C-alpha positions in Angstrom: 87.7 97.0 84.7 86.5 95.3 87.9 83.7 92.9 86.9 82.8 91.6 90.3 79.5 93.5 90.3 78.4 92.3 86.9 75.5 89.8 87.2 76.9 86.3 86.9 75.3 83.9 84.4 73.1 81.3 86.0 74.7 77.9 86.7 72.4 74.9 86.3 72.7 72.3 89.0 73.3 68.7 87.8 73.3 65.4 89.6 76.5 63.6 89.8 76.6 60.3 87.8 76.6 57.1 89.7 80.0 56.1 90.9 81.3 59.7 90.9 84.9 59.8 92.0 85.1 62.1 95.1 88.5 63.3 93.9 87.1 64.9 90.8 87.7 68.7 90.6 85.0 70.7 92.4 83.4 73.9 91.3 85.7 76.9 91.8 84.3 79.5 94.1 85.3 82.8 95.8 84.5 81.6 99.3 84.0 78.4 101.2 80.3 78.8 101.6 79.7 79.2 97.9 82.0 76.2 97.2 79.9 74.1 99.7 76.7 74.9 97.8 78.0 74.3 94.3 79.7 71.1 95.3 76.6 69.8 97.0 74.5 70.5 94.0 77.0 68.8 91.7 77.2 65.7 93.9 73.6 65.4 95.2 71.5 67.6 93.0 70.5 69.8 95.9 72.1 72.4 98.3 73.3 71.5 101.8 71.0 72.3 104.8 70.5 76.1 105.2 72.2 76.2 108.6 75.5 75.0 107.0 76.2 78.2 105.2 75.7 81.9 104.9 76.1 82.4 101.2 74.8 84.8 98.7 73.8 81.9 96.3 70.0 81.9 95.6 68.5 78.5 94.5 65.0 78.8 93.1 62.8 75.7 92.9 63.7 75.5 89.2 67.2 74.4 90.2 69.0 77.4 88.7 71.7 78.9 90.8 72.0 82.7 90.8 75.0 84.3 92.3 73.9 87.5 94.1 76.1 90.4 95.1 77.4 90.3 98.6 78.0 93.5 100.5 81.6 94.6 100.4 83.6 94.4 103.6 84.4 98.1 103.0 80.8 99.2 102.8 80.2 102.2 105.2 83.8 101.9 106.5 85.9 105.0 106.9 88.9 105.0 104.6 91.5 107.8 105.0 93.8 108.5 102.1 96.8 110.9 102.0 98.1 112.2 98.7 94.5 111.7 97.3 94.6 114.4 94.7 96.1 112.3 91.9 97.8 109.1 91.0 97.4 106.1 93.3 95.6 108.1 95.9 92.9 109.4 93.6 92.5 106.0 91.9 92.2 104.2 95.3 89.6 106.7 96.4 87.4 105.8 93.4 88.0 102.1 93.9 86.9 102.0 97.5 84.0 104.4 96.7 82.6 101.8 94.4 82.6 99.4 97.3 80.5 101.9 99.4 83.3 103.1 101.6 83.2 106.5 103.3 86.2 108.7 102.5 88.5 111.1 104.3 90.8 112.6 101.7 93.9 114.7 102.3 96.4 116.5 100.0 97.9 119.9 99.4 95.9 120.6 96.2 92.4 121.1 97.5 91.0 122.0 94.1 92.0 118.5 92.9 90.7 117.0 96.1 87.3 118.6 95.5 87.1 116.9 92.1 88.2 113.5 93.4 85.6 113.7 96.2 82.8 114.6 93.7 83.8 111.7 91.5 83.9 109.4 94.6 80.3 110.3 95.5 79.1 109.6 92.0 80.9 106.3 92.2 78.9 105.2 95.2 80.6 106.6 98.4 78.0 107.7 100.9 80.4 110.3 102.2 83.5 111.7 100.5 85.1 114.5 102.5 88.4 116.3 102.1 90.7 118.7 103.9 94.1 120.3 103.1 97.0 118.2 104.2 100.8 118.5 104.0 102.3 115.4 105.6 105.7 117.1 105.7 104.5 119.5 108.3 103.5 118.5 111.8 101.0 121.4 112.3 99.2 120.4 109.1 99.0 116.8 110.2 97.7 117.8 113.6 95.0 120.1 112.0 94.0 117.4 109.6 93.7 114.8 112.4 91.6 117.2 114.4 89.3 117.6 111.4 89.1 113.8 111.1 87.9 113.5 114.7 85.1 115.9 113.9 83.9 113.5 111.3 84.3 110.1 113.0 85.5 108.4 116.1 87.1 105.6 114.2 89.1 104.9 111.1 89.0 101.5 109.4 91.7 102.0 106.7 94.6 104.4 106.8 96.3 104.6 103.4 99.7 106.4 103.7 100.1 107.2 100.0 101.6 110.7 100.1 105.2 110.8 99.0 107.4 110.8 95.9 110.8 111.4 94.4 112.6 114.7 93.8 115.4 114.7 91.2 117.6 111.9 89.9 121.0 113.3 90.9 124.0 111.5 92.3 125.0 112.0 95.9 127.8 114.2 94.7 125.5 116.6 92.9 122.1 116.4 94.7 120.5 119.3 96.6 119.7 119.4 100.3 116.1 120.6 99.6 115.4 117.5 97.5 116.8 115.1 100.1 114.9 116.8 102.8 111.7 116.8 100.8 111.9 113.1 100.1 112.6 112.3 103.8 109.8 114.5 105.0 107.1 113.1 102.8 108.1 109.4 102.5 109.4 108.8 106.0 108.4 111.4 108.5 105.0 111.9 106.8 104.2 108.2 107.3 105.3 108.4 110.9 103.3 111.6 111.6 100.1 110.4 110.0 100.2 107.0 111.7 100.9 108.6 115.1 98.0 111.0 114.6 95.4 108.5 113.4 96.3 105.4 115.5 94.1 106.5 118.5 91.1 106.1 116.1 92.2 102.6 115.2 93.5 100.8 118.3 90.0 99.9 119.5 89.0 98.8 116.1 90.3 95.2 115.4 90.4 94.4 111.7 91.4 97.9 110.7 94.3 98.4 108.3 97.3 100.6 107.8 98.5 100.3 104.2 101.7 102.1 103.3 102.7 102.7 99.7 106.3 101.9 99.2 108.3 101.1 96.1 110.6 98.5 94.7 113.2 101.3 95.2 113.1 100.5 98.9 114.3 97.0 98.1 116.9 97.6 95.4 119.1 100.7 95.0 119.9 102.4 91.7 122.1 105.3 90.5 120.7 108.7 91.2 118.2 107.3 93.6 120.2 107.3 96.9 117.8 109.4 98.9 114.6 108.1 97.4 115.7 104.5 97.8 116.7 105.3 101.4 113.3 106.9 102.0 111.4 104.0 100.7 113.6 101.5 102.6 112.7 103.6 105.6 109.0 103.2 104.8 109.4 99.4 104.6 111.1 99.2 108.0 108.5 101.5 109.5 105.9 99.1 108.3 107.7 96.1 109.7 108.2 97.8 113.1 104.6 98.9 113.3 103.4 95.3 112.7 105.4 94.2 115.7 104.3 97.1 117.9 100.7 96.6 117.0 100.6 92.8 117.3 97.6 91.8 119.5 95.5 94.9 118.6 94.0 93.3 115.5 95.3 96.1 113.3 96.8 94.9 110.0 99.9 96.6 108.7 100.9 96.2 105.1 103.1 97.7 102.4 102.4 97.7 98.7 105.5 98.3 96.7 105.0 99.1 93.0 107.5 99.1 90.2 107.3 101.2 87.1 103.9 103.0 87.1 102.8 105.8 84.8 101.4 108.5 87.0 102.5 112.1 87.8 105.5 110.5 89.7 108.1 111.3 87.0 106.7 114.7 86.3 107.2 115.6 89.9 110.6 114.0 90.1 111.8 116.0 87.1 110.0 119.1 88.4 107.6 119.6 85.5 109.8 118.4 82.6 107.0 116.4 80.9 109.2 115.4 77.9 111.8 113.9 80.2 109.1 112.2 82.3 107.5 110.7 79.2 110.8 109.0 78.2 110.7 106.9 81.4 107.7 105.0 80.1 108.5 104.9 76.4 108.0 101.4 74.9 106.8 99.9 78.2 103.4 98.7 79.2 103.7 100.3 82.6 101.4 99.9 85.6 98.6 102.4 85.8 97.2 104.0 88.9 94.1 101.8 88.6 96.3 98.7 88.7 97.7 99.7 92.0 94.3 100.9 93.3 92.9 97.4 92.6 95.7 95.9 94.7 95.1 98.3 97.5 91.4 97.4 97.4 92.1 93.7 97.6 94.5 94.1 100.5 92.1 96.3 102.4 89.1 94.0 101.9 90.6 90.8 103.3 88.9 89.1 106.2 90.0 90.6 109.6 92.2 87.6 110.4 94.2 88.0 107.2 97.1 90.4 106.9 99.0 90.8 103.6 102.3 91.9 105.0 104.2 92.9 101.9 103.3 93.0 98.2 105.5 93.8 95.3 103.7 94.6 92.0 105.6 95.3 88.8 104.6 95.5 85.1 105.3 92.3 83.2 107.9 94.3 81.1 109.9 95.0 84.3 111.7 91.9 85.5 113.9 93.9 87.9 114.5 97.5 88.7 117.2 97.6 86.0 115.8 95.0 83.6 113.0 96.6 81.6 111.8 95.4 78.2 111.1 98.3 75.8 109.4 98.1 72.4 111.0 100.1 69.6 108.8 102.2 67.4 108.3 100.8 63.9 
């Protein structure tokens, strides 16, 4: 659970002993302003002049430091999430809602979207709106983007999360409909959504496009030819976009998870829950919340910071083929 909003215990300031070595370790802090205050108190028994910093550290006369909550960089920003009805998308919606972001949610299952939007409002989002979206169909993307423009004239974060795998068949036995489905959602869906929403981002420096990829886009495996190709396509789209948008202030990132226990395998195996469950047996896999925390961190960096690419795997997964599994006792 994210504990950043829990009240921090007070830190008592202390004067540095005479002859303090300036190379001693300083107080750790989350930002330079906080560090400046804590180090000044440690060295001199008092904070630096007020004009030196813009920190959230309150220092009463009693000399007790109290760390106060700072507003999130995502507060009141518009975050658009595709595939928001479950998995990474739903978890990301709740994560940014807790930061006070406003949400535009899209997916095919509007009943699930309604639930996610309601939970997001309870979590702290000042506005959590949703609309049907199928990224594999251009008319659906166009209708969705028209709806988005009716809600806002700018988007701060576009999370291209919709996608997934269909089947685990070899090239010799795979079906056209599975190949086409994976290419439509993972590749063309990212392109369609980005093209549709970019006009709401180009005059908004510091905004972010975050694409959800996979380690499958970096390493192939048997039965994954089309899915690996699709996620490799997402990776190259991300890299090309970053070049094309250089100078606009828009950050472009890809987050590429490894083994994560969501509905992914249920969808891949077309509802065969028993087969899907075996994928994760004996493994402490990633959760949707793990990936959502990563998305939140990438999206909330200062505007001059772009996390280009991030690979996140469970500790039990050293590589796509190397997975430690615990045996039942």
